[in-house]
C-alpha positions in Angstrom: 97.5 129.7 145.7 98.1 128.8 142.0 96.2 125.9 140.4 97.9 123.7 137.9 96.0 123.2 134.6 94.4 119.8 134.1 94.1 118.7 130.5 90.9 116.7 129.8 89.5 114.9 126.8 87.2 117.3 125.0 84.5 114.6 124.5 84.5 112.8 127.8 86.0 115.3 130.3 88.3 112.6 131.6 91.9 113.6 132.5 94.3 112.9 129.7 97.5 111.1 130.5 100.6 113.1 129.8 103.1 111.8 127.3 106.9 112.3 127.6 106.9 114.7 124.7 104.2 116.9 126.3 106.1 116.8 129.7 109.2 118.0 127.9 107.2 120.8 126.2 106.0 122.0 129.6 109.5 122.0 131.1 110.8 124.0 128.1 107.9 126.4 128.5 108.9 127.1 132.1 112.2 128.5 130.9 112.2 132.3 130.4 112.7 133.7 126.8 116.4 134.4 126.2 117.6 138.0 126.2 119.4 140.6 128.3 116.6 140.5 130.8 118.0 137.2 132.0 120.6 139.2 133.8 118.0 140.8 136.1 117.9 139.6 139.7 114.5 139.0 141.3 114.5 142.2 143.4 115.5 144.2 140.2 112.6 142.6 138.4 110.2 143.8 141.1 111.6 147.2 141.2 111.1 147.7 137.5 107.6 146.2 137.5 106.4 148.3 140.4 108.1 151.4 138.9 110.4 152.0 141.8 113.0 152.6 139.1 112.6 153.3 135.4 115.8 151.6 134.2 118.5 149.3 135.4 121.9 148.7 133.8 123.1 145.1 133.4 126.0 143.3 131.7 124.9 141.0 128.9 127.3 139.2 126.6 130.2 141.5 127.6 128.2 144.6 127.0 126.4 147.1 129.2 122.6 147.2 128.5 120.0 149.5 129.9 116.8 147.6 130.7 113.3 148.9 131.4 109.9 147.7 132.6 109.2 145.7 129.3 112.4 143.7 130.0 111.2 143.0 133.5 107.9 141.6 132.2 109.9 139.2 129.9 112.1 138.3 132.9 109.2 137.6 135.3 109.5 133.8 135.0 112.8 134.1 136.9 110.8 134.7 140.1 110.3 131.7 142.3 107.1 129.5 142.4 106.1 131.2 145.6 105.5 134.3 143.5 103.0 132.6 141.1 100.1 134.7 142.3 102.0 137.9 141.7 103.2 136.7 138.3 99.6 135.8 137.3 98.2 139.2 138.3 101.1 141.0 136.5 100.4 139.0 133.3 96.6 139.7 133.4 97.3 143.4 134.0 99.9 143.5 131.2 97.5 142.0 128.7 94.9 144.7 129.6 97.5 147.5 129.3 96.9 150.4 126.9 100.5 150.0 125.7 100.9 147.9 122.6 104.5 147.1 123.5 103.5 146.0 127.0 100.8 143.6 125.7 103.3 142.1 123.3 106.0 141.7 126.0 103.3 140.0 128.2 102.4 137.6 125.5 106.1 136.5 125.4 105.6 135.0 128.8 102.0 134.0 128.5 102.5 130.3 128.3 104.8 130.2 131.4 102.2 132.2 133.3 99.4 129.9 132.1 101.2 126.8 133.2 101.7 128.2 136.7 98.2 129.5 137.0 95.7 129.0 134.1 92.8 130.9 135.7 91.3 133.3 133.1 94.4 132.9 130.9 92.7 131.2 127.9 89.9 133.7 128.0 92.4 136.5 127.9 94.2 134.8 124.9 90.9 134.6 123.1 90.5 138.3 123.6 94.0 139.1 122.5 93.4 137.4 119.2 90.9 140.1 118.5 93.1 142.9 119.8 92.8 146.3 117.9 96.5 146.2 117.1 97.5 144.0 114.2 100.9 143.2 115.7 99.3 142.0 118.9 96.8 139.9 117.1 99.6 138.2 115.1 101.6 137.6 118.3 98.5 136.1 120.0 98.0 133.7 117.2 101.6 132.5 117.5 101.0 132.0 121.2 97.8 130.0 120.4 99.9 127.6 118.3 102.2 126.9 121.2 99.4 126.6 123.7 97.1 124.4 121.7 99.0 121.1 122.3 99.0 121.9 126.1 95.6 123.4 126.7 93.4 121.7 123.9 90.1 121.5 125.8 90.4 125.1 127.1 91.0 126.4 123.6 88.4 124.3 121.9 85.9 127.1 121.3 88.7 129.5 120.2 90.0 127.1 117.6 86.4 126.3 116.4 85.9 130.0 115.7 89.3 130.8 114.1 89.3 127.7 111.9 86.3 129.2 110.1 87.6 132.7 109.9 87.2 134.5 106.5 90.7 135.9 106.8 93.2 133.5 105.2 96.1 134.2 107.5 94.0 133.7 110.6 92.7 130.4 109.2 96.3 129.3 108.4 97.4 129.9 112.0 94.3 128.2 113.4 95.0 125.0 111.3 98.6 125.1 112.4 97.4 125.2 116.0 95.0 122.2 115.3 97.8 120.2 113.7 100.1 120.8 116.7 97.3 119.8 119.1 96.5 116.7 117.0 100.1 115.5 117.2 99.8 115.3 121.0 96.1 114.2 121.2 94.6 112.7 118.1 91.2 112.8 119.8 91.3 116.6 119.6 91.9 116.5 115.9 89.0 114.0 115.5 86.7 116.3 117.4 87.3 119.3 115.1 87.6 117.3 111.9 84.3 115.6 112.4 82.6 119.0 111.9 85.1 120.4 109.3 84.8 117.6 106.8 81.0 118.3 106.6 81.3 122.0 105.9 80.0 123.3 102.6 83.1 125.5 102.3 85.5 123.3 100.1 88.6 125.1 101.4 87.7 124.0 105.0 87.3 120.4 103.8 90.6 120.5 102.0 92.4 121.9 105.0 90.8 119.3 107.2 91.8 116.5 104.9 95.5 117.6 105.3 95.2 117.1 109.1 94.2 113.5 108.6 97.8 112.5 108.0 98.6 113.7 111.5 96.0 111.5 113.2 95.6 108.5 110.8 98.0 106.2 112.6 96.8 106.9 116.2 93.2 108.0 116.1 91.8 104.4 115.8 88.3 103.8 114.5 87.2 107.5 114.8 90.1 108.5 112.5 89.3 105.7 110.0 85.8 107.0 109.8 87.0 110.4 109.0 89.3 109.1 106.2 86.4 107.1 104.8 84.2 110.2 104.7 86.8 112.3 102.9 87.5 109.6 100.4 83.8 109.9 99.4 83.9 113.7 99.1 82.6 115.2 95.9 85.7 117.4 95.5 88.6 115.5 93.8 91.2 117.5 95.7 89.8 116.5 99.1 89.9 112.8 97.9 93.5 113.2 96.7 94.7 114.6 100.0 92.8 111.9 102.0 94.1 109.1 99.7 97.7 110.0 100.7 97.0 108.4 104.1 96.3 105.0 102.5 99.9 103.7 102.1 100.6 104.4 105.8 97.3 102.9 106.8 98.2 99.7 104.9 101.0 99.3 107.4 99.2 100.1 110.6 95.7 98.9 109.8 95.7 96.6 106.8 92.2 95.4 107.1 90.8 98.9 107.2 93.1 100.0 104.3 91.8 97.0 102.3 88.2 98.2 102.5 89.2 101.7 101.5 91.4 100.4 98.6 88.3 98.6 97.2 86.6 101.9 97.0 89.4 104.1 95.7 91.2 101.8 93.3 88.6 102.7 90.7 88.2 106.3 91.6 87.8 108.8 88.7 90.9 110.8 89.8 94.3 109.7 88.7 96.1 110.6 92.0 93.5 108.8 94.1 94.0 105.6 92.1 97.8 105.8 92.2 97.8 106.3 96.0 95.4 103.4 96.3 97.8 101.3 94.2 100.7 102.2 96.5 98.7 101.0 99.4 97.7 97.8 97.5 101.3 97.0 96.9 101.9 96.9 100.6 99.1 94.5 101.4 99.4 90.8 102.2 99.4 89.1 98.8 98.1 85.7 100.1 94.8 87.3 101.2 91.9 86.4 98.9 90.4 89.9 98.9 93.8 91.4 97.9 94.1 88.8 95.1 90.6 89.8 93.8 91.5 93.4 93.9 94.7 92.8 91.8 92.8 90.7 89.3 90.1 93.3 89.0 92.7 96.0 88.6 94.4 94.0 85.8 91.1 94.6 83.8 90.8 98.3 84.7 90.1 100.8 81.9 93.1 102.9 83.0 96.3 101.4 81.4 98.4 102.5 84.3 96.2 100.6 86.8 96.3 97.6 84.6 100.1 97.7 84.2 100.7 97.9 87.9 98.3 95.1 88.7 99.7 92.9 85.9 103.1 93.3 87.5 101.7 92.0 90.8 100.2 88.8 89.2 103.4 86.7 89.6 103.2 87.5 93.4 99.8 86.1 93.9 99.9 83.1 91.5 102.3 80.9 89.6 102.5 77.9 87.1 99.5 77.1 85.0 97.2 79.5 86.9 99.5 82.4 86.0 99.9 81.4 82.4 96.2 80.9 81.9 95.3 84.2 83.5 97.9 86.0 81.3 96.5 84.4 78.2 92.9 85.4 79.2 94.1 89.0 79.7 96.0 89.2 76.5 92.9 88.5 74.4 91.4 91.8 75.6 94.5 93.9 75.9 95.6 96.6 73.5 98.5 98.2 75.3 101.8 97.1 73.9 103.8 97.3 77.1 101.2 95.3 79.1 101.0 92.7 76.3 104.8 92.3 76.5 104.5 91.6 80.3 101.6 89.2 79.8 103.5 87.3 77.0 106.3 86.6 79.4 103.9 85.2 82.0 102.1 83.2 79.4 105.3 81.5 78.2 105.9 78.0 79.5 109.7 78.1 79.8 110.0 74.4 80.4 108.6 73.8 76.9 109.2 76.9 74.9 112.2 78.5 76.6 115.9 78.5 75.5 118.0 75.4 76.0 119.5 76.7 79.2 116.0 77.6 80.5 114.6 74.2 79.6 117.6 72.5 81.4 116.6 74.2 84.7 113.5 72.0 84.7 115.4 68.7 84.2 115.7 66.5 87.2 119.3 66.3 88.5 121.3 63.1 88.0 121.2 60.7 91.0 124.2 61.0 93.2 126.7 58.1 92.9 128.9 57.1 95.8 132.7 57.0 95.3 132.8 53.3 96.1 130.3 52.5 93.4 132.4 54.5 90.9 135.4 52.4 91.8 133.7 49.2 90.8 132.6 50.6 87.4 134.8 49.6 84.4 137.1 52.4 83.4 136.6 53.8 79.9 139.6 53.7 77.7 140.7 56.4 75.3 141.1 55.7 71.6 145.0 55.8 72.0 144.9 53.1 74.7 142.7 50.8 72.6 145.1 51.2 69.6 148.1 50.3 71.7 146.4 47.2 73.0 145.5 46.1 69.5 149.1 46.4 68.3 
């Protein structure tokens, strides 16, 4: 009997609840790869697999096509679920075949076979990744990327090894697999990143930082810790990549983002500071800590930081407080553009503005009812007065 694979949390071993997206992925995986082999009937598939016949002619897209055993392997998923044991043994044998083409054809249906019966399958995939043939190795890594979101705990050790490969193309595929797995289960990403961000190899830390964006919104406290660690990294590129998560974090976890902004707003790297500013602009401006950050930023040594924070001053204060703050900042400012903004804030429009601007601060005339107007003596024009005098 076949046994369905049960996905478990890599840390706790508890069964992981399936999301709709993963369920749809599994349904899609049960569909056979498209090709002329889809025209084969179950009995024809068996005849080819068991070498009762060498070829079978079918009609595909209005053409006659001659199919062989390799096509039967790719069509094996058309067999009913009652044939799961037979499918499983055929896939295992195909992966152990001496024929390169047969191993590649078997990898085409690997995921379907693993979903029907996962026994030994992930161990076989790990072995295929080290296959003597380069084409088979490349195909196996592609299968790894599709399997990682569905079998994360079973592939944990495989990913751990490949992520640290000295070969660039292998490392690329391994990180792609990790990203796909992290999209489904952020805790899987956390598990691997927790080690990767501590590696001495700076390339590993940079690649790990790029995965943070995938888990930042859903990994919770564990993900926030990882972002905090990478924001303290000695490598500026690692910090830059990690800081790109801050604007999004300001929306989903503003309190956590605020703590990180306090650390990164004064970072030595330009991009880190700019990303921190973008996050700061999204924060609640009535919060006292946010106001302190803006005021501190308005005194920063970097003119770009000062300019952005000065532009935020009217959002956090007004009236005399704004004018006095602007005047205090002008005394130490040497950037013409910033001085121009501060001068506008320091100006008391009600006293120093144009006539129209001053009039905006005048109290409106009291409203007079129409009956009261009727009782008032009517003013006479100069012509009416002259006529009366004559």
